[in-house]
C-alpha positions, 0 to 999 in steps of 0.5 A: 571733423571726422577723418576716415581712412584712405585705402587704395585711394578711397576714403573708408569709414571705421567704427573705431575713433580716436581724438587728436587733441592739440597739446597746448590748447587741449582743443579736439582738432579731429576724430580719426578713424582707426583701422579694423582687422578687415581693413588691414587685410584689404590693404595687404591684398591690394599691394600687388595691383597697387605696385603694378599701377605705381611702377607703370607710371612714366617718368614725365608723369611723376615729374608733373605730379611732383611739380604740382605738389610743389605748387600746392604746398607753396599755395597752402604753406601758411595753413599747413604750418598752422596745422603743424603748430596746432596738432604737434605743438611745434612753435610756428616759427619752426613749423614754417621752417618745416614747410620750407624744408618740405618744398626743398624735399619735393623740389629735389625729388622733382629734379631727381626723377628725370636724372635717376642714374642707370649705367651702360657697362662694357661686356667685352671682358672676355673673348666670348662676351666681346660683342656684349653690352650691359644696361643697368637701370634702377627699378622699384623694389616694391610696395613701401610701408612707412611709419612716421613720427609726430615731430616732423609731421610734414617733412619726415612724411615727405622724406618717405613719400617723395622717394617712393614717387621718384622710384615708382613704389606704391605708398602705404603710410601710417602717421603718428597717432599724436599728429596725423592730420598733416599727413592726411592733408598731404594725402588729399593733395597727392590725389589732387595732383594726380598720384594714382589713387590705387597706389596710395593708402594712409591709415591709423591703427593700434600697434598690433594691427600695424605690426601685421603689415610689417610682417606681411610679405606683400610689402617689399620696403619698410621705412620707420622713423621713431624710437629705437625700442620700437624700431628695432622691435619692428625690424625683427618682424619685417621679414623679406624686406628692405628695412630703413630705420631712422631712430633716436640719438643722444646727440653731442656737441664738442666746443674745443675752440671757437672765435665767438663763444656767445654765438656758439652758446646761443646756437647750442642752447637753441639746438638743445631746447627748440621744440622742447627738445623733441628732435632726434638730433637735439643737443643732449650732451655738451662737452666744453674744453676746460679753458672755455668752460666758465665763459661758455656756461655763462653765455649759455645761461644767458642764451637760455633766458632769451628763449620763450616758452608758451603757445606754439601759435605765438610768433616769439615761442621757441618751445611749447607743450610736451607732445603727450601725458606719457612723455611728460610723466617720463621726463619728470621721472627721469629728472627725479632719478637724476636728482636722486643720483646727485646731478647738479642743476645748473639750470633748473626747470619750471613745470606747468602740468596743465599745459605740459610745459617744461622750461629748459634744464641743464645738468652736470655731474650726471650719474652714468647709470641714470636714464638721461645719461643712457637714453634719448631724452626727447625733452628740453634737457642737456648735460654739460661736462668739461674736458682736458684733451680732445681724445677725452671728448671723442671717447665721451661722445662714443660712449653712447649706444647711439650714433646719429650726428655730432657737432664740433666747434673748432678752427683746426682742420686737422682736428675736424678730420680726426673727428670725422674719422674717430666719431662713431656717428652718421654725420659730423657737423662743423661749427654748428650744433648736431641739430643741423640737417640739410635735406639733400644729404644722406641722413641716418645713424650707426649703432643703436640709431638705425639702418640705411639712409634718408635724404631724397636721393639716398632713400630713392636708392634704398627703394630701388634695385638695379636690374640688368639687361645683357645684350 
């Protein structure tokens, strides 16, 4: 299959091809066409017209588009789940869950488009303006440029596309090169359900050409989800734009007290290893009160043994192939470094280079200087430590340069409130791993984990600006 570019609603050929290879089966799923310099200039030049068309679309039309898109995804749910599983090596159980979340994302946008808040304010604050009123309405901030990662090739695309539809922003999307096919299928659907063709571009490109779009003042909004290194670099290029960055993390969970240690251990193990840990809020650091440590460790090891590694298209699989060879090599290098620095392997991994499989690993006594301690692992990896008092655990969580989400197991309301106040993260999850995300909530991080917030309502606010009529 040849996948052309979609530029302003037209399927456009290119002489540059790149294969999309299924990580597990190594089957070539498609040949994707990559943008040439001439295509980048066409995209830039078209944005003014694209935004006029998108911004003029009335609310009832946007509502109809979102309703039809919801129906399309319902009809095609199983096919899309299998596509996600194939191109991203996401186990089918989680690919189906992603599709269900995608329906929620679309449904929230459909509901929001009719109720996006404006304001009427009194103007009679002084004698000279006592006859005046103030009308405030949110209007689109301008064309959107979005760059998305491989690990949620449907729902993280929707978390950029749906707020743009609600707001009335022209859409230009660059999906991840490892797993772009779901985004192109979604683009086909958007054209089918009535989104203006001229206001939709989906393209693949090498980083230098994509960076030209990031620099261009033709785009007024830039939304990126991916690695911190790339995200912060692109932020320096994005002049005169609203910038939303949803970057990495080294998510921590604190187990202080819990009525069911086995359930907590099972949930945390799944939070660490599902999808081979290739999730930005995957559990990476586990802090357990010393009174529970030995029992928790035993329960955690048992929970890990219940996880199945293998073909993502098999129903029982929890984790499968690492997305690409570069990532697989990096993980091995970091593991070797941790071993040399004296880490203890409580659960040692088994490697399958042919399929790029890495079984779950749990380390302790990790050197603070090694990469696993400093960076986002994006691997089936977790570190475990015990603590004596909660202040020690809070301080350990805050040591990280990242701050996306953290989990806390406790039955104490006062302790939960303190965690909410003290922890330097964008969100605290109670009695569950930090892997839990509900699509309606504001989602994003602090410190090295990003800028701005996603979640349909909150991203829509990022994509719009208040415009005032004083009369």
